[in-house]
N, C-alpha and C positions, 0 to 999 in steps of 0.2 A: 322406371328404374330406380331401384334405388342409388341414394348417393351415399359413397363410405367415407365417414371423417378419416380427413389424413392426419399420418403419424404426426407429433412436433417435433420430428427433425425434417418429416416434409414441410412442414410449415417453414418452419425456420428457413430452408432453401426456397419456397417460394417466395415468402418476406425478401429475403436476401437479393431476390431476381429483381423483385419488383422497386430496390433500392439504389440497385446496380447497374439501370437501365441509364445512359443517357444522350444526350442531347451531340452527336458526334457533327464535324463541322470539313472534317478532316480526312479522305478515303483512302485507301490504297487501290493501286490500277485493278484490282481482282474483281472481278463484277461476282454480284451473286446471281447462282442458279436461279431461271426462271422458274422451274420447279420448288425452289424452294418460296417465290415471292407469290407463288398461286395458294402455298399450302401457307401463307400466312395471312393472305383476302382469305381463304377458305376460316381458317382461327379467326378472324374479324368482323365475316359478319352475322358472329353470333353473339356478340354487343347484345346486350341487356337494349331493350326495341318496343315500348311500349304500341299496343295495336299491334305490331308487328307488320310496322309501315315497309321494312327494309326501304327506309327513303338515301342510299347511298349507294354510287356509284363508281367504280375505281377506274382510272381511266392508265395504263400499264406504258409507258413512252419505247420507243423504241428509238435507234438510229437519230433516223429522220428526222423523227418530230424532236428529236432532247436539242437537235441539231437548231434544228426553227427555233427552239424554245431557249437556248444557250442566246443567239441571236437580236430573238425579242428582249431579253433582258439586256441587253448590250444598249439597245433601243431604245427601252423603259427608262432605264438607270439615266442613258445621258442626257434624256431629255429632263428631270430631277436636277442629277447632282455634278453633271456636266462628264466628255469624255474621258478624263481618264479613272475615275473613277468607276464610270460604267466599261473599261475596259478590264479593268481589276475584278468585276464582278461579273463579268462574261467568262473570264479564266478559271472563277472560281468555280463557274455551274460548270463550264468544261469536263473540270474535272472529277465530276460527280457520276460514279459507274451507273446507280440506278436511280431512275424519279417513277414517282409514283402521284396523280393526284386522286383527290378524293369530292367528289361533291355531292350535296344535299339538297331533295327533292324538294321544290315551294312549296308555300302551302298558303292559303288566305287566314286559314286560322290560325291567332297567333300563337295561341299553346300547344296546338299539333305542332305550330315551326318548331319552337321554342325545346320540345321534348325530340323531336326526331333531328337534329341542332346533338342534343348532349350525347344523342343514341350515332351518329356518328363520331362523335369526338370519344366515345368508349369502343366504336370501332379499329378508331384509329390507334389508341391505348393499344386495342390485344393484334393489332399487325405489328408494330413497331416492340413489343415485349414477345411474339414470336421470334423476329427478326432476329431479338437478344439474346435469347434461349438457344439461338443456331452459332451466337459468337457474328452476327452482324452488326450491325449498330445503323441508325435516324437521324432524321431531323425535320422536324416538321415544323414548315415556313410559310408565313401567312403573307408574305413580303407583296411591293407593287404588284408584280408578274401576276398572282394573284386576284386580281383587284383590276388587273386591265381588260379591256374588252378585245384587243388583241389576244388574249389567250385564251378566253373562251372559243373564240371563234377558231383557232388553233386546234383545238381539241373538238371540238364539234359543238357543242354544250350552248344552248337557249339557256342564254342567261333568264328569261323569264321562268325559266320553268327548272334550273337548280342556281346554286350557288357555291361556287367553291369552297370548301373547307380546309384543303386542305394540300400542299403542293413536299411532297415528302421525300427527300435525299437520302437513299443507301447503299449501305456500301462494307466495307469491310473496313475498321477503323485503325486508321496511323494510330491517333491518340485518345485515349480514354479521358476523359478530363472530370474532376473529381469534385464535390458540391454538397452543400451540406442545404439541411431542413431547421424551419426551428424547432426547440421541443416539443413532443405534444402536448403537454400543459400549457404552451400559449395559443394555442389552437381550439383546444375544447372547451367547452360552457358546459358544466351538467344543473341541470336542473332539476330541483329535487321536490 
């Protein structure tokens, strides 16, 4: 398959899509269709992946699993920060319309593990960009619940076989935050 070069206008539009994706914490109650989420997962799986190991697994949580995850959020937060913070976190989590967990297969080979983790991160970015292009938004979380053995049990994930890379909350945004980055010349070193 021959690759065609994008036009300058297409490149500018693509660059703007990349720059406009934001982490969103407040979502409308409107759910994102299962079809759109599965299309985003389909796009995610085309992430760069050394030796095509496809180390990722996607766990799409339905209402019952979300309810259990919200309650676990309350418990985990209460254990670490007290009941008041736990109630706030649980209410915030319960307001999120969509939940997706991404895991990475474990490897005894440190180099393979690092490559696989990087591939999972790229897959997550693909997923979030796809949703963004469709008008939805997301938040990549690595909060305490993602490191809690009880969350692994809830998902049916063997911690010896895989680890959680992300809990992705998604939905249609109430507010899209603004953000800035350092200038390119501050982060590039040219070696001649």
